[in-house]
PyMOL Python script that loads the backbone (N, CA, C, O; Angstrom):
from pymol import cmd

cmd.read_pdbstr("""\
ATOM      1  N   MET A   1       0.807  -1.216   0.000  1.00  0.00           N
ATOM      2  CA  MET A   1       0.000   0.000   0.000  1.00  0.00           C
ATOM      3  C   MET A   1       0.846   1.275   0.000  1.00  0.00           C
ATOM      4  O   MET A   1       0.319   2.370  -0.195  1.00  0.00           O
ATOM      5  N   TRP A   2       2.142   1.137   0.216  1.00  0.00           N
ATOM      6  CA  TRP A   2       3.021   2.308   0.230  1.00  0.00           C
ATOM      7  C   TRP A   2       2.997   3.038  -1.097  1.00  0.00           C
ATOM      8  O   TRP A   2       3.238   4.245  -1.149  1.00  0.00           O
ATOM      9  N   TYR A   3       2.706   2.308  -2.184  1.00  0.00           N
ATOM     10  CA  TYR A   3       2.738   2.927  -3.508  1.00  0.00           C
ATOM     11  C   TYR A   3       1.632   3.955  -3.681  1.00  0.00           C
ATOM     12  O   TYR A   3       1.756   4.840  -4.528  1.00  0.00           O
ATOM     13  N   PHE A   4       0.561   3.870  -2.914  1.00  0.00           N
ATOM     14  CA  PHE A   4      -0.471   4.906  -2.990  1.00  0.00           C
ATOM     15  C   PHE A   4       0.078   6.255  -2.549  1.00  0.00           C
ATOM     16  O   PHE A   4      -0.275   7.295  -3.105  1.00  0.00           O
ATOM     17  N   ALA A   5       0.942   6.227  -1.547  1.00  0.00           N
ATOM     18  CA  ALA A   5       1.573   7.477  -1.107  1.00  0.00           C
ATOM     19  C   ALA A   5       2.437   8.057  -2.221  1.00  0.00           C
ATOM     20  O   ALA A   5       2.454   9.271  -2.424  1.00  0.00           O
ATOM     21  N   TRP A   6       3.154   7.198  -2.943  1.00  0.00           N
ATOM     22  CA  TRP A   6       3.977   7.678  -4.057  1.00  0.00           C
ATOM     23  C   TRP A   6       3.101   8.181  -5.199  1.00  0.00           C
ATOM     24  O   TRP A   6       3.391   9.222  -5.789  1.00  0.00           O
ATOM     25  N   ILE A   7       2.020   7.445  -5.518  1.00  0.00           N
ATOM     26  CA  ILE A   7       1.130   7.827  -6.616  1.00  0.00           C
ATOM     27  C   ILE A   7       0.481   9.175  -6.325  1.00  0.00           C
ATOM     28  O   ILE A   7       0.320   9.992  -7.232  1.00  0.00           O
ATOM     29  N   LEU A   8       0.111   9.414  -5.082  1.00  0.00           N
ATOM     30  CA  LEU A   8      -0.503  10.688  -4.712  1.00  0.00           C
ATOM     31  C   LEU A   8       0.533  11.755  -4.396  1.00  0.00           C
ATOM     32  O   LEU A   8       0.327  12.930  -4.701  1.00  0.00           O
ATOM     33  N   GLY A   9       1.636  11.361  -3.792  1.00  0.00           N
ATOM     34  CA  GLY A   9       2.609  12.332  -3.308  1.00  0.00           C
ATOM     35  C   GLY A   9       3.469  12.946  -4.387  1.00  0.00           C
ATOM     36  O   GLY A   9       3.736  14.147  -4.344  1.00  0.00           O
ATOM     37  N   LEU A  10       3.913  12.165  -5.350  1.00  0.00           N
ATOM     38  CA  LEU A  10       4.783  12.707  -6.392  1.00  0.00           C
ATOM     39  C   LEU A  10       4.085  13.771  -7.240  1.00  0.00           C
ATOM     40  O   LEU A  10       4.649  14.849  -7.425  1.00  0.00           O
ATOM     41  N   PRO A  11       2.882  13.516  -7.762  1.00  0.00           N
ATOM     42  CA  PRO A  11       2.213  14.592  -8.512  1.00  0.00           C
ATOM     43  C   PRO A  11       1.923  15.814  -7.647  1.00  0.00           C
ATOM     44  O   PRO A  11       1.966  16.942  -8.138  1.00  0.00           O
ATOM     45  N   LEU A  12       1.632  15.605  -6.385  1.00  0.00           N
ATOM     46  CA  LEU A  12       1.391  16.734  -5.490  1.00  0.00           C
ATOM     47  C   LEU A  12       2.661  17.556  -5.310  1.00  0.00           C
ATOM     48  O   LEU A  12       2.611  18.786  -5.331  1.00  0.00           O
ATOM     49  N   ALA A  13       3.791  16.894  -5.134  1.00  0.00           N
ATOM     50  CA  ALA A  13       5.061  17.598  -4.979  1.00  0.00           C
ATOM     51  C   ALA A  13       5.433  18.335  -6.261  1.00  0.00           C
ATOM     52  O   ALA A  13       5.915  19.467  -6.205  1.00  0.00           O
ATOM     53  N   VAL A  14       5.216  17.709  -7.407  1.00  0.00           N
ATOM     54  CA  VAL A  14       5.515  18.356  -8.686  1.00  0.00           C
ATOM     55  C   VAL A  14       4.608  19.561  -8.888  1.00  0.00           C
ATOM     56  O   VAL A  14       5.066  20.615  -9.330  1.00  0.00           O
ATOM     57  N   THR A  15       3.332  19.416  -8.571  1.00  0.00           N
ATOM     58  CA  THR A  15       2.400  20.538  -8.696  1.00  0.00           C
ATOM     59  C   THR A  15       2.818  21.688  -7.796  1.00  0.00           C
ATOM     60  O   THR A  15       2.785  22.845  -8.214  1.00  0.00           O
ATOM     61  N   PHE A  16       3.208  21.387  -6.575  1.00  0.00           N
ATOM     62  CA  PHE A  16       3.659  22.424  -5.658  1.00  0.00           C
ATOM     63  C   PHE A  16       4.903  23.123  -6.188  1.00  0.00           C
ATOM     64  O   PHE A  16       5.016  24.345  -6.094  1.00  0.00           O
ATOM     65  N   ALA A  17       5.833  22.358  -6.743  1.00  0.00           N
ATOM     66  CA  ALA A  17       7.059  22.947  -7.287  1.00  0.00           C
ATOM     67  C   ALA A  17       6.751  23.858  -8.472  1.00  0.00           C
ATOM     68  O   ALA A  17       7.331  24.938  -8.586  1.00  0.00           O
ATOM     69  N   VAL A  18       5.855  23.440  -9.347  1.00  0.00           N
ATOM     70  CA  VAL A  18       5.499  24.252 -10.515  1.00  0.00           C
ATOM     71  C   VAL A  18       4.791  25.524 -10.073  1.00  0.00           C
ATOM     72  O   VAL A  18       5.106  26.606 -10.569  1.00  0.00           O
ATOM     73  N   LEU A  19       3.847  25.416  -9.157  1.00  0.00           N
ATOM     74  CA  LEU A  19       3.144  26.605  -8.670  1.00  0.00           C
ATOM     75  C   LEU A  19       4.103  27.554  -7.960  1.00  0.00           C
ATOM     76  O   LEU A  19       3.983  28.771  -8.102  1.00  0.00           O
ATOM     77  N   ASN A  20       5.041  27.018  -7.208  1.00  0.00           N
ATOM     78  CA  ASN A  20       6.029  27.840  -6.528  1.00  0.00           C
ATOM     79  C   ASN A  20       6.892  28.583  -7.546  1.00  0.00           C
ATOM     80  O   ASN A  20       7.180  29.765  -7.362  1.00  0.00           O
ATOM     81  N   ALA A  21       7.306  27.907  -8.611  1.00  0.00           N
ATOM     82  CA  ALA A  21       8.108  28.554  -9.649  1.00  0.00           C
ATOM     83  C   ALA A  21       7.303  29.633 -10.364  1.00  0.00           C
ATOM     84  O   ALA A  21       7.834  30.700 -10.670  1.00  0.00           O
ATOM     85  N   MET A  22       6.023  29.364 -10.633  1.00  0.00           N
ATOM     86  CA  MET A  22       5.174  30.364 -11.291  1.00  0.00           C
ATOM     87  C   MET A  22       4.998  31.587 -10.397  1.00  0.00           C
ATOM     88  O   MET A  22       5.038  32.719 -10.879  1.00  0.00           O
ATOM     89  N   TRP A  23       4.805  31.366  -9.097  1.00  0.00           N
ATOM     90  CA  TRP A  23       4.655  32.479  -8.162  1.00  0.00           C
ATOM     91  C   TRP A  23       5.934  33.301  -8.106  1.00  0.00           C
ATOM     92  O   TRP A  23       5.888  34.531  -8.097  1.00  0.00           O
ATOM     93  N   PHE A  24       7.084  32.615  -8.068  1.00  0.00           N
ATOM     94  CA  PHE A  24       8.362  33.314  -8.015  1.00  0.00           C
ATOM     95  C   PHE A  24       8.560  34.169  -9.263  1.00  0.00           C
ATOM     96  O   PHE A  24       9.007  35.311  -9.162  1.00  0.00           O
ATOM     97  N   GLU A  25       8.235  33.630 -10.434  1.00  0.00           N
ATOM     98  CA  GLU A  25       8.366  34.393 -11.677  1.00  0.00           C
ATOM     99  C   GLU A  25       7.433  35.604 -11.664  1.00  0.00           C
ATOM    100  O   GLU A  25       7.816  36.686 -12.111  1.00  0.00           O
ATOM    101  N   MET A  26       6.218  35.428 -11.157  1.00  0.00           N
ATOM    102  CA  MET A  26       5.269  36.538 -11.103  1.00  0.00           C
ATOM    103  C   MET A  26       5.786  37.645 -10.185  1.00  0.00           C
ATOM    104  O   MET A  26       5.694  38.824 -10.525  1.00  0.00           O
ATOM    105  N   MET A  27       6.331  37.270  -9.020  1.00  0.00           N
ATOM    106  CA  MET A  27       6.869  38.270  -8.104  1.00  0.00           C
ATOM    107  C   MET A  27       8.096  38.965  -8.696  1.00  0.00           C
ATOM    108  O   MET A  27       8.280  40.168  -8.507  1.00  0.00           O
ATOM    109  N   GLU A  28       8.922  38.220  -9.401  1.00  0.00           N
ATOM    110  CA  GLU A  28      10.109  38.790 -10.027  1.00  0.00           C
ATOM    111  C   GLU A  28       9.709  39.795 -11.118  1.00  0.00           C
ATOM    112  O   GLU A  28      10.299  40.870 -11.223  1.00  0.00           O
ATOM    113  N   ASP A  29       8.711  39.439 -11.923  1.00  0.00           N
ATOM    114  CA  ASP A  29       8.233  40.353 -12.963  1.00  0.00           C
ATOM    115  C   ASP A  29       7.613  41.601 -12.348  1.00  0.00           C
ATOM    116  O   ASP A  29       7.805  42.708 -12.850  1.00  0.00           O
ATOM    117  N   ARG A  30       6.873  41.421 -11.267  1.00  0.00           N
ATOM    118  CA  ARG A  30       6.248  42.563 -10.605  1.00  0.00           C
ATOM    119  C   ARG A  30       7.303  43.510 -10.043  1.00  0.00           C
ATOM    120  O   ARG A  30       7.163  44.729 -10.142  1.00  0.00           O
ATOM    121  N   ALA A  31       8.358  42.951  -9.455  1.00  0.00           N
ATOM    122  CA  ALA A  31       9.436  43.779  -8.909  1.00  0.00           C
ATOM    123  C   ALA A  31      10.174  44.509 -10.027  1.00  0.00           C
ATOM    124  O   ALA A  31      10.551  45.669  -9.863  1.00  0.00           O
ATOM    125  N   ALA A  32      10.383  43.844 -11.157  1.00  0.00           N
ATOM    126  CA  ALA A  32      11.064  44.484 -12.285  1.00  0.00           C
ATOM    127  C   ALA A  32      10.203  45.601 -12.859  1.00  0.00           C
ATOM    128  O   ALA A  32      10.724  46.657 -13.217  1.00  0.00           O
ATOM    129  N   ALA A  33       8.904  45.388 -12.950  1.00  0.00           N
ATOM    130  CA  ALA A  33       8.010  46.425 -13.467  1.00  0.00           C
ATOM    131  C   ALA A  33       7.974  47.614 -12.512  1.00  0.00           C
ATOM    132  O   ALA A  33       7.951  48.763 -12.953  1.00  0.00           O
ATOM    133  N   ARG A  34       7.968  47.348 -11.220  1.00  0.00           N
ATOM    134  CA  ARG A  34       7.961  48.426 -10.233  1.00  0.00           C
ATOM    135  C   ARG A  34       9.267  49.220 -10.315  1.00  0.00           C
ATOM    136  O   ARG A  34       9.257  50.443 -10.184  1.00  0.00           O
ATOM    137  N   GLN A  35      10.370  48.539 -10.529  1.00  0.00           N
ATOM    138  CA  GLN A  35      11.662  49.207 -10.635  1.00  0.00           C
ATOM    139  C   GLN A  35      11.710  50.059 -11.907  1.00  0.00           C
ATOM    140  O   GLN A  35      12.285  51.148 -11.900  1.00  0.00           O
ATOM    141  N   ASP A  36      11.115  49.573 -12.991  1.00  0.00           N
ATOM    142  CA  ASP A  36      11.083  50.341 -14.239  1.00  0.00           C
ATOM    143  C   ASP A  36      10.265  51.614 -14.076  1.00  0.00           C
ATOM    144  O   ASP A  36      10.660  52.667 -14.577  1.00  0.00           O
ATOM    145  N   THR A  37       9.136  51.536 -13.386  1.00  0.00           N
ATOM    146  CA  THR A  37       8.296  52.725 -13.222  1.00  0.00           C
ATOM    147  C   THR A  37       8.934  53.709 -12.252  1.00  0.00           C
ATOM    148  O   THR A  37       8.765  54.919 -12.403  1.00  0.00           O
ATOM    149  N   ASP A  38       9.669  53.208 -11.256  1.00  0.00           N
ATOM    150  CA  ASP A  38      10.331  54.103 -10.304  1.00  0.00           C
ATOM    151  C   ASP A  38      11.486  54.855 -10.948  1.00  0.00           C
ATOM    152  O   ASP A  38      11.726  56.017 -10.621  1.00  0.00           O
ATOM    153  N   SER A  39      12.198  54.212 -11.851  1.00  0.00           N
ATOM    154  CA  SER A  39      13.369  54.846 -12.459  1.00  0.00           C
ATOM    155  C   SER A  39      12.989  55.772 -13.605  1.00  0.00           C
ATOM    156  O   SER A  39      13.809  56.582 -14.035  1.00  0.00           O
ATOM    157  N   ALA A  40      11.769  55.670 -14.107  1.00  0.00           N
ATOM    158  CA  ALA A  40      11.365  56.497 -15.255  1.00  0.00           C
ATOM    159  C   ALA A  40      10.943  57.888 -14.829  1.00  0.00           C
ATOM    160  O   ALA A  40      10.575  58.707 -15.671  1.00  0.00           O
TER     161      ALA A  40
END
""", "prot")
cmd.dss("prot")
cmd.show_as("cartoon", "prot")
cmd.util.cbc("prot")
cmd.orient("prot")
């Protein structure tokens, strides 16, 4: 039954990693846009 944890856990971990990367990119873009407007 341990394989159920792997079947459920691996996609969950991958989904979390992808969402975390998307959030990081969004925050990075927002900071860059804010820096562009401040320097203009």
